[in-house]
ZAKOL-299653 format. One record per residue (C-alpha): x, y, z; residue number from 0; residue in one letter. Coordinates in Angstrom, 1 decimal, always signed. Each point is the difference from the previous one (the first is absolute). Layout:
<tornus>
{tornu {X Y Z} NUM a};
...
</tornus>
This chain:
<tornus>
{tornu {+0.3 -0.1 -0.3} 0 m};
{tornu {+1.1 +3.4 -0.9} 1 k};
{tornu {-2.8 +2.6 +0.8} 2 a};
{tornu {-3.0 +0.3 +1.7} 3 v};
{tornu {-2.9 +2.0 -1.5} 4 v};
{tornu {-2.3 +2.0 +2.8} 5 f};
{tornu {-3.8 +1.9 -0.1} 6 d};
{tornu {-0.5 +3.2 +1.4} 7 w};
{tornu {-3.4 +0.4 +1.7} 8 d};
{tornu {-0.6 -2.8 +3.0} 9 l};
{tornu {+3.5 -2.2 -0.6} 10 t};
{tornu {+3.0 +3.2 +0.7} 11 l};
{tornu {-2.4 +3.3 +0.4} 12 w};
{tornu {-2.9 -0.3 +2.2} 13 n};
{tornu {-2.3 +2.0 -1.5} 14 s};
{tornu {-3.4 -1.7 +1.4} 15 w};
{tornu {-0.2 +2.0 +3.2} 16 d};
{tornu {+0.0 +3.1 -2.5} 17 l};
{tornu {-2.4 -1.2 -2.4} 18 h};
{tornu {-2.9 -0.7 +2.5} 19 l};
{tornu {+1.0 +3.6 +1.9} 20 q};
{tornu {-0.1 +1.4 -3.0} 21 l};
{tornu {-3.4 -2.0 -1.8} 22 m};
{tornu {-1.9 +0.8 +3.3} 23 r};
{tornu {+1.1 +3.8 +0.1} 24 s};
{tornu {-1.2 +0.0 -3.7} 25 t};
{tornu {-3.2 -1.5 +0.6} 26 a};
{tornu {-0.7 +2.6 +2.4} 27 d};
{tornu {+1.0 +3.1 -2.2} 28 a};
{tornu {-2.7 -1.6 -2.6} 29 l};
{tornu {-2.2 -0.8 +2.6} 30 s};
{tornu {-0.2 -3.6 -1.0} 31 l};
{tornu {+0.3 -3.2 +2.8} 32 p};
{tornu {+3.3 -0.7 +0.9} 33 r};
{tornu {+0.1 -3.5 -1.5} 34 p};
{tornu {+1.4 -2.8 +2.5} 35 s};
{tornu {+3.8 -1.2 +0.4} 36 a};
{tornu {-1.2 -2.8 -1.3} 37 a};
{tornu {-2.0 +1.1 -3.3} 38 q};
{tornu {+3.4 +2.1 -0.8} 39 v};
{tornu {+2.4 -3.4 +0.3} 40 a};
{tornu {-2.2 -1.6 -2.5} 41 d};
{tornu {-0.3 +2.6 -2.4} 42 e};
{tornu {+3.8 +1.2 +0.7} 43 y};
{tornu {+1.8 -1.9 -3.1} 44 h};
{tornu {-2.4 +2.1 -2.6} 45 q};
{tornu {+2.1 +2.3 -2.3} 46 p};
{tornu {+0.0 +2.9 +2.4} 47 f};
{tornu {-1.8 +2.6 -2.0} 48 f};
{tornu {-3.4 -3.4 -0.1} 49 q};
{tornu {+0.7 -0.6 +4.0} 50 h};
{tornu {-0.8 +3.9 +0.5} 51 l};
{tornu {-3.4 +0.1 -2.2} 52 t};
{tornu {-1.4 -3.9 +1.4} 53 w};
{tornu {-0.1 +2.1 +3.1} 54 f};
{tornu {-0.8 +3.1 -0.6} 55 f};
{tornu {-1.4 -0.2 -4.0} 56 g};
{tornu {-0.9 +3.7 -1.2} 57 g};
{tornu {+2.4 +2.7 -1.2} 58 d};
{tornu {+3.2 -2.2 -0.7} 59 e};
{tornu {+2.6 +3.4 +0.1} 60 q};
{tornu {-2.3 +1.3 +3.2} 61 r};
{tornu {+0.6 -2.9 +2.4} 62 v};
{tornu {+3.7 -0.6 -1.8} 63 v};
{tornu {+0.4 +3.6 +1.3} 64 d};
{tornu {-1.0 +0.0 +3.2} 65 t};
{tornu {+2.2 -4.0 +0.8} 66 y};
{tornu {+3.0 +1.9 -1.3} 67 m};
{tornu {-0.8 +3.3 +2.1} 68 g};
{tornu {+0.5 -2.4 +3.1} 69 f};
{tornu {+2.8 -2.7 -1.5} 70 y};
{tornu {+2.1 +3.8 +0.1} 71 h};
{tornu {-1.1 +1.0 +3.8} 72 e};
{tornu {+0.4 -3.7 +1.0} 73 s};
{tornu {+2.8 -2.0 -1.8} 74 m};
{tornu {+2.8 +0.7 +1.8} 75 a};
{tornu {-1.5 -0.3 +3.9} 76 t};
{tornu {-1.7 -3.6 -0.9} 77 v};
{tornu {+1.6 -1.8 -2.6} 78 g};
{tornu {+2.8 -1.9 +1.0} 79 g};
{tornu {+2.8 -2.4 -0.6} 80 l};
{tornu {-0.6 -3.6 +1.5} 81 y};
{tornu {+2.0 -0.6 +2.4} 82 p};
{tornu {+3.9 -1.6 -1.1} 83 g};
{tornu {-1.2 +1.2 -3.4} 84 v};
{tornu {+3.3 +2.2 +0.2} 85 a};
{tornu {+1.9 -2.2 +1.6} 86 e};
{tornu {-0.5 -3.3 -1.9} 87 t};
{tornu {+0.6 +2.1 -3.4} 88 l};
{tornu {+3.0 +1.0 +0.6} 89 a};
{tornu {+1.6 -3.2 +1.2} 90 a};
{tornu {-1.7 -2.1 -3.2} 91 l};
{tornu {+2.3 +3.1 -2.4} 92 k};
{tornu {+2.8 -0.4 +2.8} 93 d};
{tornu {+0.4 -3.7 -1.2} 94 r};
{tornu {-0.6 +0.7 -3.6} 95 g};
{tornu {-3.6 -0.6 -0.5} 96 y};
{tornu {-0.9 +2.6 -3.1} 97 l};
{tornu {-4.0 +1.2 +1.4} 98 i};
{tornu {-2.3 +1.5 -1.7} 99 g};
{tornu {-4.1 +1.8 +0.8} 100 l};
{tornu {-2.9 -1.1 -2.2} 101 f};
{tornu {-3.4 +2.1 +0.3} 102 s};
{tornu {-2.6 +0.9 -1.0} 103 d};
{tornu {-0.8 +3.0 +1.9} 104 k};
{tornu {+0.8 +2.5 -2.5} 105 r};
{tornu {+3.0 +1.7 -0.2} 106 q};
{tornu {-0.7 +3.6 +1.4} 107 q};
{tornu {-1.0 -1.8 +3.3} 108 f};
{tornu {+2.5 -2.6 -0.2} 109 g};
{tornu {+3.2 +1.7 -0.6} 110 e};
{tornu {-1.2 +2.9 +3.0} 111 l};
{tornu {-0.5 -2.7 +2.7} 112 e};
{tornu {+3.5 -1.8 -1.1} 113 v};
{tornu {+1.4 +3.2 +0.6} 114 e};
{tornu {-1.6 +1.0 +3.2} 115 l};
{tornu {+1.2 -3.7 +1.0} 116 s};
{tornu {+3.4 +0.2 -0.4} 117 g};
{tornu {+0.6 -3.2 -2.1} 118 i};
{tornu {+0.5 +1.3 -3.0} 119 g};
{tornu {+3.7 -0.2 +0.2} 120 h};
{tornu {-0.4 -4.2 +0.8} 121 l};
{tornu {-1.5 -0.5 -3.2} 122 l};
{tornu {+1.4 -1.1 -3.9} 123 n};
{tornu {-3.6 +0.7 -1.6} 124 y};
{tornu {-2.8 +1.4 +1.1} 125 t};
{tornu {-3.2 -0.4 -2.6} 126 l};
{tornu {-3.5 +1.7 +0.7} 127 f};
{tornu {-2.9 +0.2 -1.9} 128 l};
{tornu {-0.3 +1.8 -3.0} 129 v};
{tornu {-2.9 +0.6 -2.6} 130 d};
{tornu {+0.7 -2.4 -2.8} 131 g};
{tornu {+1.0 -2.6 +2.6} 132 r};
{tornu {-2.4 -3.0 +0.7} 133 p};
{tornu {-1.0 -1.2 +3.6} 134 y};
{tornu {+1.0 -2.8 +1.8} 135 k};
{tornu {-0.3 -3.4 -0.6} 136 p};
{tornu {+1.5 +1.4 -3.3} 137 d};
{tornu {+3.8 -0.9 +0.5} 138 p};
{tornu {+0.5 +2.6 -2.6} 139 h};
{tornu {+1.4 +2.5 +2.1} 140 g};
{tornu {+2.8 -2.6 +2.6} 141 l};
{tornu {+1.1 -1.4 -3.2} 142 l};
{tornu {+1.4 +3.0 -0.7} 143 h};
{tornu {+0.9 +0.8 +3.7} 144 v};
{tornu {+2.3 -3.5 -0.6} 145 l};
{tornu {+1.0 +1.3 -3.2} 146 d};
{tornu {+1.4 +3.4 +1.3} 147 v};
{tornu {+2.0 -1.6 +3.1} 148 l};
{tornu {+1.4 -2.4 -2.4} 149 g};
{tornu {-1.2 -2.8 +1.4} 150 v};
{tornu {-1.7 -3.8 -1.6} 151 a};
{tornu {-3.4 -0.6 +1.5} 152 k};
{tornu {+1.3 -3.3 +1.9} 153 e};
{tornu {+2.3 +2.1 +1.7} 154 e};
{tornu {-2.9 +2.8 +1.5} 155 a};
{tornu {-2.4 +0.0 +2.8} 156 v};
{tornu {-3.2 +1.7 -0.3} 157 y};
{tornu {-1.4 +1.2 +3.5} 158 v};
{tornu {-3.2 +1.2 +1.0} 159 g};
{tornu {-3.3 +0.3 +1.7} 160 d};
{tornu {-3.2 -1.2 -2.3} 161 g};
{tornu {-0.5 -3.5 -2.2} 162 s};
{tornu {+0.2 +2.7 -2.7} 163 h};
{tornu {+3.9 +0.1 +0.6} 164 d};
{tornu {+0.3 -3.7 +0.2} 165 m};
{tornu {-2.2 -0.2 -3.2} 166 e};
{tornu {+2.8 +2.6 -1.6} 167 c};
{tornu {+3.1 -1.7 +0.7} 168 a};
{tornu {-1.1 -3.3 -0.8} 169 r};
{tornu {-0.5 +1.4 -3.8} 170 r};
{tornu {+3.2 +1.8 +0.4} 171 a};
{tornu {+1.5 -3.7 +0.8} 172 g};
{tornu {+1.4 +1.6 +3.0} 173 a};
{tornu {-0.1 -1.6 +3.4} 174 a};
{tornu {-3.2 +1.5 +2.3} 175 a};
{tornu {+0.2 +1.3 +3.4} 176 s};
{tornu {-3.0 +0.7 +2.8} 177 a};
{tornu {+0.6 +3.2 +2.0} 178 a};
{tornu {-2.2 -1.4 +2.9} 179 l};
{tornu {+0.7 +3.1 +1.9} 180 w};
{tornu {-2.0 +2.9 -1.8} 181 g};
{tornu {-2.6 -2.7 -1.8} 182 s};
{tornu {-3.3 +0.9 +0.1} 183 l};
{tornu {-1.9 -3.5 -0.2} 184 n};
{tornu {+2.9 -2.2 +1.0} 185 r};
{tornu {-2.2 -3.4 -1.4} 186 q};
{tornu {-0.1 +1.4 -3.4} 187 d};
{tornu {+3.8 +0.9 -0.1} 188 l};
{tornu {+1.0 -3.6 +1.6} 189 l};
{tornu {-2.0 -1.9 -3.0} 190 d};
{tornu {+2.1 +1.9 -2.7} 191 g};
{tornu {+2.3 -3.0 -0.4} 192 h};
{tornu {+2.8 +1.8 +0.9} 193 q};
{tornu {+3.9 -0.9 +0.8} 194 e};
{tornu {+0.6 +2.3 +3.6} 195 y};
{tornu {-2.4 +1.2 +2.2} 196 s};
{tornu {+1.9 +2.6 +2.0} 197 w};
{tornu {-2.1 +1.4 +3.7} 198 e};
{tornu {+2.7 +2.6 +0.5} 199 s};
{tornu {+2.5 +1.9 -2.1} 200 m};
{tornu {+3.0 -1.4 +2.3} 201 d};
{tornu {-1.5 -3.7 -1.5} 202 q};
{tornu {+1.1 +0.8 -3.7} 203 v};
{tornu {+4.0 +0.5 +0.7} 204 l};
{tornu {-0.3 -3.8 +2.7} 205 l};
{tornu {-2.1 -1.5 -3.0} 206 s};
{tornu {+1.9 +1.3 -2.7} 207 l};
{tornu {+3.4 -1.0 +1.5} 208 e};
</tornus>
């Protein structure tokens, strides 16, 4: 194994508490019922704009602008890395592993969060969502990351929190690993026929070594 590629949300970056707060604030601002945590979790892996309009409908631009207003107010104080992320990435890099990041989060938000997290120097290549790239589980984006890193698919593992991440890895021909610490649907993730299942970030290095 030469490369470890990570998803971002709910894998390296804990966006759940922030997103749930923003969904509630958006509902209040639009005078709509607040969705429950379970309802938000069930629809979390929809594309971002579809996710918002699923709950709030109506004027998409107004919904997005309302959500984003709260996002910029709260992102730096509510979002954050999961425990052990920075230390594990540094240890992987010290041992010669290439580290990639492949996420369906929109680029403008993902790059801002990576900068805030302080781990950008540990990442060899980062690919967030831009217009025209298909969503996971389509393997196009992951294969592009592996190509840029210069590793064969058999030399890489993709780590993610959802079953669509596991399917993406399989379609790309890479190993798949379940990031159980951030998953919103643990059983669905464990049913993904992955090569690895990790309960915490510190298990990543232990397992690969």
